[in-house]
C-alpha positions as CSV (number, residue, x, y, z in Angstrom):
1,M,50.4,-0.4,37.9
2,A,49.1,-3.3,38.8
3,E,50.4,-6.7,38.1
4,E,48.7,-9.0,35.8
5,I,47.9,-12.3,37.5
6,I,47.8,-15.3,34.9
7,T,45.2,-18.3,36.0
8,E,43.8,-21.3,34.1
9,T,40.4,-19.3,33.8
10,N,41.8,-16.5,32.3
11,R,44.9,-17.6,30.0
12,E,43.2,-17.1,27.0
13,T,41.8,-13.9,27.4
14,A,44.4,-12.2,29.9
15,T,46.0,-9.0,27.9
16,D,48.8,-6.7,28.6
17,H,47.0,-3.7,26.7
18,A,47.3,-0.3,28.5
19,Y,44.1,0.6,30.1
20,G,43.5,4.7,30.5
21,G,41.6,7.2,29.9
22,A,42.8,6.9,26.0
23,Q,41.2,3.3,25.7
24,I,37.8,4.9,26.9
25,Q,35.8,4.9,23.7
26,V,32.8,7.4,22.9
27,L,30.9,6.3,20.1
28,E,29.3,9.7,18.7
29,G,26.0,9.5,16.7
30,L,24.7,6.6,14.9
31,E,28.2,4.8,15.6
32,A,26.9,2.8,18.5
33,V,24.3,1.5,16.3
34,R,26.7,0.1,13.5
35,K,29.1,-1.1,16.1
36,R,26.6,-3.0,18.0
37,P,23.4,-3.5,15.6
38,G,22.3,-6.6,18.1
39,M,21.3,-4.1,21.1
40,Y,18.9,-1.9,18.7
41,I,17.1,-4.6,16.0
42,G,18.0,-8.2,18.0
43,S,20.5,-9.6,15.5
44,T,21.9,-9.1,12.1
45,G,20.2,-12.3,10.7
46,P,16.8,-12.6,8.7
47,S,15.1,-11.2,11.7
48,G,17.2,-8.4,12.0
49,L,16.8,-7.8,8.5
50,H,13.2,-8.2,8.3
51,H,13.0,-5.9,11.8
52,L,14.2,-3.0,9.6
53,V,11.0,-2.9,7.8
54,Y,8.5,-3.3,11.1
55,E,10.4,-0.4,12.1
56,I,9.2,2.0,9.7
57,V,6.0,0.4,9.2
58,D,5.5,1.0,13.0
59,N,5.8,4.7,12.3
60,A,3.1,4.8,9.9
61,I,0.8,2.7,12.2
62,D,1.6,5.4,14.8
63,E,-0.2,7.8,12.1
64,A,-2.9,5.4,12.0
65,L,-3.8,5.4,15.6
66,A,-3.4,9.2,15.8
67,G,-6.4,9.2,13.3
68,Y,-4.1,10.2,10.5
69,C,-3.1,7.5,8.0
70,T,-5.6,4.6,6.2
71,H,-3.2,3.4,4.0
72,I,0.4,2.1,3.8
73,E,2.0,0.6,1.0
74,V,5.1,-1.7,1.5
75,T,7.2,-2.8,-1.8
76,I,10.3,-5.1,-2.1
77,K,12.3,-3.8,-5.2
78,P,14.7,-5.2,-7.2
79,G,18.0,-5.6,-5.3
80,N,16.0,-6.1,-1.8
81,I,15.2,-2.5,-1.6
82,I,12.5,-1.7,0.9
83,E,10.1,1.3,0.1
84,V,7.2,2.5,2.7
85,S,5.0,4.8,2.0
86,D,1.9,6.5,3.8
87,N,-0.5,9.0,3.7
88,G,-0.2,10.4,6.9
89,R,0.8,14.0,8.3
90,G,4.3,13.7,7.0
91,I,7.2,13.9,9.2
92,P,7.7,17.7,10.2
93,V,10.3,19.7,8.1
94,D,10.6,22.8,10.2
95,I,13.6,23.4,12.3
96,Q,13.8,21.3,15.5
97,P,14.8,24.4,18.0
98,K,17.4,22.6,20.2
99,L,19.4,21.1,17.2
100,G,18.9,24.0,15.0
101,I,18.1,21.7,11.7
102,P,15.0,20.2,10.0
103,A,13.2,17.8,12.3
104,V,13.2,15.0,9.7
105,T,16.9,15.3,9.7
106,V,16.9,14.9,13.7
107,V,14.3,11.8,13.4
108,Y,16.9,9.9,10.7
109,T,20.4,10.9,12.5
110,V,19.9,11.3,16.3
111,L,19.2,8.5,18.5
112,H,16.2,9.0,21.2
113,A,14.6,11.5,19.2
114,G,10.7,11.9,18.2
115,G,7.4,12.8,19.0
116,K,6.1,9.8,20.7
117,F,7.7,10.3,24.5
118,G,4.3,11.6,25.7
119,G,3.1,14.6,27.7
120,E,1.6,17.5,26.5
121,D,4.5,18.5,23.8
122,S,4.1,14.7,22.3
123,G,2.8,14.6,18.7
124,Y,1.2,11.0,19.9
125,K,-1.3,10.1,22.5
126,V,-0.4,6.2,21.7
127,A,2.4,4.8,20.2
128,G,4.5,1.7,19.3
129,G,7.9,3.6,18.9
130,L,8.4,4.8,22.4
131,H,12.2,4.6,22.7
132,G,12.7,7.2,19.7
133,V,15.6,5.1,18.0
134,G,13.3,3.3,15.2
135,A,13.9,5.6,12.1
136,S,17.7,6.1,12.9
137,V,18.5,2.6,13.5
138,V,17.2,1.8,10.0
139,N,19.3,4.9,8.6
140,A,22.3,3.5,10.5
141,L,22.2,0.0,9.1
142,S,21.4,0.9,5.7
143,E,23.7,1.5,3.0
144,W,21.7,4.3,1.8
145,L,18.4,5.8,2.8
146,T,15.9,8.4,1.1
147,V,12.8,10.1,3.1
148,R,10.8,11.6,0.8
149,V,7.7,13.9,2.7
150,R,4.6,15.2,1.4
151,R,3.3,18.1,3.5
152,D,2.1,21.7,3.9
153,G,1.6,21.6,-0.1
154,A,5.1,20.7,-0.9
155,E,7.0,17.6,-1.3
156,Y,10.7,17.6,0.6
157,E,13.4,14.8,0.1
158,Q,16.7,14.2,2.1
159,S,19.1,11.2,1.5
160,F,21.6,9.7,3.7
161,K,24.5,7.2,3.3
162,R,25.3,4.9,6.1
163,G,23.5,6.8,8.6
164,K,25.1,10.1,7.7
165,P,22.9,13.0,5.5
166,D,24.2,13.0,1.8
167,G,23.5,16.8,1.8
168,D,20.6,18.8,3.3
169,L,17.1,18.5,3.1
170,K,15.4,20.0,-0.4
171,K,11.9,20.9,-1.2
172,I,11.9,18.9,-5.1
173,G,8.1,20.4,-5.9
174,A,4.4,20.6,-4.9
175,A,2.2,17.8,-3.3
176,A,-1.5,17.5,-3.6
177,S,-1.7,14.9,-0.5
178,T,0.1,14.4,2.8
179,G,2.4,11.4,3.9
180,T,5.8,10.2,3.9
181,T,7.9,7.8,1.7
182,V,10.8,6.0,3.0
183,T,13.4,4.3,0.7
184,F,16.3,1.9,2.1
185,K,18.7,-0.4,0.9
186,P,20.3,-2.6,4.1
187,D,23.8,-2.9,4.4
188,P,25.5,-5.5,3.9
189,E,28.6,-5.0,5.9
190,M,26.0,-4.9,8.7
191,F,23.8,-8.3,7.4
192,K,26.4,-10.5,6.5
193,D,24.2,-13.6,6.6
194,T,21.7,-12.1,3.9
195,T,20.0,-8.8,2.7
196,V,17.1,-11.1,0.9
197,Y,13.8,-10.4,1.9
198,N,10.9,-13.2,2.4
199,F,7.6,-12.0,1.3
200,E,5.9,-14.9,3.5
201,T,7.5,-13.2,6.8
202,L,6.7,-9.6,5.9
203,E,3.1,-10.7,5.0
204,K,2.7,-12.4,8.2
205,R,3.5,-9.3,10.5
206,L,1.7,-6.6,8.0
207,R,-1.4,-8.9,8.0
208,E,-1.0,-8.9,12.3
209,E,-0.8,-5.0,11.6
210,S,-4.0,-4.8,9.9
211,F,-5.8,-7.0,12.0
212,L,-5.0,-4.9,14.8
213,N,-5.7,-1.2,13.2
214,A,-9.6,-2.1,11.9
215,G,-10.0,-0.4,8.6
216,V,-5.9,0.8,7.7
217,K,-5.4,-0.8,4.5
218,I,-2.0,-2.5,4.1
219,T,-0.7,-3.4,0.6
220,L,2.4,-5.5,0.1
221,T,3.9,-5.8,-3.1
222,D,7.1,-7.8,-4.4
223,E,8.8,-6.3,-7.6
224,R,11.5,-8.4,-7.9
225,E,9.9,-10.7,-10.3
226,L,6.6,-11.0,-12.2
227,Y,5.0,-14.3,-11.1
228,T,1.8,-15.8,-13.3
229,P,-1.3,-16.4,-10.9
230,V,-3.8,-19.4,-11.3
231,L,-7.5,-17.7,-12.0
232,E,-10.3,-19.5,-9.9
233,D,-11.2,-21.3,-13.4
234,G,-7.8,-22.9,-13.3
235,Q,-6.3,-20.8,-16.1
236,E,-3.2,-18.9,-15.8
237,G,-3.4,-15.0,-15.5
238,D,-1.3,-12.7,-17.0
239,P,2.2,-11.9,-15.3
240,C,2.0,-9.9,-12.7
241,Y,3.9,-8.6,-9.4
242,R,2.6,-10.5,-6.5
243,T,0.4,-8.2,-4.3
244,E,-1.4,-8.7,-1.0
245,V,-3.9,-6.0,0.0
246,M,-5.0,-6.6,3.6
247,C,-7.8,-4.7,5.1
248,Y,-10.3,-6.0,7.9
249,E,-13.3,-3.8,9.5
250,G,-13.7,-6.7,12.0
251,G,-9.9,-5.9,13.8
252,I,-9.2,-8.5,16.1
253,K,-12.3,-10.5,15.9
254,S,-11.3,-11.1,12.5
255,F,-7.9,-11.8,13.6
256,V,-9.0,-14.9,15.8
257,T,-11.6,-15.9,12.8
258,Y,-8.7,-16.3,10.4
259,L,-6.5,-18.1,12.7
260,G,-9.0,-20.5,13.1
261,E,-10.1,-21.2,9.4
262,K,-6.1,-21.0,8.9
263,R,-5.9,-24.3,10.7
264,N,-9.0,-25.5,9.8
265,L,-10.5,-25.9,13.5
266,E,-14.1,-26.6,14.8
267,V,-15.2,-24.2,16.8
268,L,-17.3,-24.5,19.9
269,H,-19.4,-21.4,19.6
270,P,-19.9,-19.7,16.0
271,N,-19.5,-16.1,17.3
272,V,-16.0,-14.5,18.9
273,I,-16.3,-13.2,22.5
274,Y,-15.1,-10.0,22.3
275,L,-14.2,-8.0,25.4
276,K,-13.3,-4.2,25.7
277,G,-12.2,-1.9,28.9
278,Q,-10.4,1.2,29.5
279,T,-9.2,3.4,31.9
280,E,-7.2,7.0,31.6
281,R,-3.6,5.3,31.4
282,G,-5.1,2.8,28.7
283,M,-7.4,0.4,26.7
284,A,-7.7,-3.1,26.5
285,E,-9.2,-5.4,23.9
286,I,-9.2,-9.3,23.9
287,A,-11.1,-11.5,21.2
288,L,-11.0,-15.4,22.2
289,Q,-12.7,-18.4,20.7
290,Y,-12.8,-21.9,21.7
291,N,-12.2,-25.0,19.3
292,S,-12.1,-28.8,19.8
293,S,-8.6,-29.1,19.5
294,Y,-6.1,-29.4,22.6
295,N,-3.9,-26.6,22.0
296,E,-3.8,-23.1,23.2
297,L,-2.8,-20.3,20.9
298,L,-2.2,-16.8,22.7
299,L,-1.3,-13.8,20.8
300,S,-0.4,-10.6,22.4
301,F,0.2,-6.8,21.7
302,A,0.9,-3.5,22.9
303,N,0.6,-0.5,20.8
304,N,0.5,-2.8,17.8
305,V,3.5,-4.2,18.6
306,N,3.8,-8.1,18.8
307,T,4.9,-9.2,22.3
308,P,6.1,-12.9,21.9
309,D,7.4,-12.9,25.3
310,G,4.3,-12.0,26.8
311,G,4.2,-9.6,29.7
312,T,1.5,-8.0,32.0
313,H,-1.1,-8.0,29.7
314,E,-0.8,-11.7,29.2
315,E,-0.3,-12.3,33.1
316,G,-3.5,-10.5,34.1
317,F,-5.8,-12.4,31.4
318,R,-4.2,-15.9,32.3
319,T,-5.0,-15.3,35.8
320,S,-8.6,-14.1,35.4
321,L,-9.8,-16.3,32.8
322,T,-9.1,-19.0,35.0
323,R,-10.5,-17.3,38.3
324,V,-13.7,-16.6,36.3
325,F,-14.2,-20.5,35.1
326,N,-13.8,-21.6,38.4
327,D,-16.2,-19.1,40.1
328,Y,-18.8,-19.3,37.1
329,G,-18.6,-23.0,37.3
330,R,-19.1,-23.1,41.2
331,S,-21.8,-20.9,41.4
332,H,-23.7,-22.5,38.6
333,G,-23.2,-26.3,39.9
334,L,-20.8,-26.6,36.9
335,L,-17.9,-27.9,39.5
336,K,-19.1,-29.8,42.6
337,D,-17.8,-29.2,45.9
338,K,-15.5,-32.4,45.6
339,D,-14.0,-31.0,42.8
340,E,-10.7,-29.4,42.3
341,N,-10.2,-26.0,40.8
342,L,-9.8,-26.1,37.2
343,S,-5.8,-25.0,36.2
344,G,-4.8,-22.5,34.0
345,A,-3.9,-25.0,31.4
346,D,-7.2,-26.6,31.5
347,V,-9.3,-23.4,30.9
348,R,-7.1,-22.4,28.2
349,E,-7.2,-25.8,26.1
350,G,-8.6,-25.3,22.9
351,L,-8.4,-21.6,23.0
352,I,-7.4,-18.9,20.3
353,C,-6.8,-15.6,21.8
354,V,-5.6,-12.3,20.6
355,I,-5.2,-9.3,23.5
356,S,-4.3,-5.9,22.0
357,V,-3.3,-3.2,24.7
358,K,-3.1,0.6,23.8
359,L,-1.0,2.5,26.5
360,Q,0.2,6.1,26.8
361,E,3.5,5.3,28.4
362,A,4.2,1.5,27.3
363,E,7.0,0.0,29.2
364,F,8.9,-2.9,26.7
365,E,11.9,-4.7,28.0
366,G,14.8,-3.5,25.2
367,Q,14.2,-1.9,22.2
368,T,13.0,-5.1,20.4
369,K,9.9,-4.7,22.6
370,A,9.0,-8.6,23.5
371,K,7.7,-8.1,26.8
372,L,5.7,-5.6,27.9
373,G,6.3,-4.5,31.8
374,N,3.9,-2.0,32.8
375,T,2.1,-2.9,35.8
376,E,-1.2,-0.9,35.7
377,I,-2.0,-2.9,32.4
378,R,-2.0,-6.2,34.6
379,T,-4.9,-4.8,36.7
380,L,-7.0,-3.5,33.8
381,V,-6.7,-6.7,32.0
382,S,-7.8,-8.8,35.2
383,N,-10.8,-6.5,35.9
384,M,-12.0,-6.4,32.6
385,V,-11.6,-9.9,31.9
386,Y,-13.6,-11.0,34.8
387,S,-16.4,-8.5,34.9
388,K,-16.8,-8.9,31.1
389,L,-16.6,-12.6,30.2
390,M,-18.4,-13.7,33.7
391,E,-21.0,-11.2,32.2
392,F,-21.0,-12.9,29.2
393,F,-21.3,-16.4,30.4
394,E,-24.2,-15.2,32.1
395,E,-25.8,-13.8,29.2
396,N,-24.9,-17.2,27.2
397,P,-25.1,-20.2,29.4
398,G,-25.1,-22.3,26.6
399,V,-21.7,-21.3,25.3
400,A,-20.6,-21.4,28.6
401,K,-21.4,-25.1,29.0
402,A,-19.8,-25.8,25.9
403,I,-16.8,-24.5,27.0
404,F,-16.7,-25.9,30.6
405,E,-17.5,-29.5,29.0
406,K,-14.3,-28.9,27.1
407,A,-12.2,-27.9,30.1
408,T,-13.3,-30.8,32.2
């Protein structure tokens, strides 16, 4: 047996515990999620708590991307219980051939199980939930969770406690509509800091989802307490639950306008510039507008998932934007031979931009999907921005000149 070596470095951490086959642990089912929740939701603080809601909403958004969902309702119930309901197809309830249990049970109890892994047998062409762990992770980190499915003219229900089935899937009646309703209570054993949801935090994320999916209606309601609204005439209205209804037909163009108006910025050109391109591997759309400020605001998304750490779609945009400005500026005399090329910081000064890409096989770094890794999307975005923005400048020289004067 190896001799233990004690040094100043390891004096506090050295152990004389046995280390053999019996010490190799195998975590089964959803035990791994409860053992290391941060690996799946980033943290067990407020951000992780809200991430549970995002995972379930993302599943409903995927139904919208597939063309089957038009309305998503998110409700914060008394006791900080969350309910997410959609009018999509409803999670399948038939028996999953490999495991021999209902598909909805598989989705909520088995990691890396879902209909979004691509290929001919996939239930989705494009989806944000690509790891197949979202629903099961929410289940694992909930004190209890109930899923109700409306599908094929019937309504089904199954309940779980801390990730484990609390009875079999049951048919509870007839259904005139289709969709899925998920109700869950975050487990205080997992979320020791807080289990209290913040309305504004959820509203911000859900508004983003609404902008990114033009025409999809998202309703957020807080049933924890009544509040008294102030009407336009200054009078108090009847007490009611706080509710926000979000639906934007203009998509990401409306998003850019909203961001500018919220900050009360003076725009350099009235209309938002909109660029769109597509290949067999994916699609990219970009909306941008310049204002008189000196700040840059760039938000990027991949399959409706916010990528705060950027990635290849942002890289393609930034590189190509700089190239467009310099090439157009020199070819139209806005940059003289003696002038240095504009830098990336120069051309992004006063810019509000939203980038949204949709991919069949999105590659995110980690389950929290903070950064996009697909190399092919860099080329798609770069080529699209160069050709489309150059074309826009050629057709709108007045706008181009106003932006150039700002950059130089």
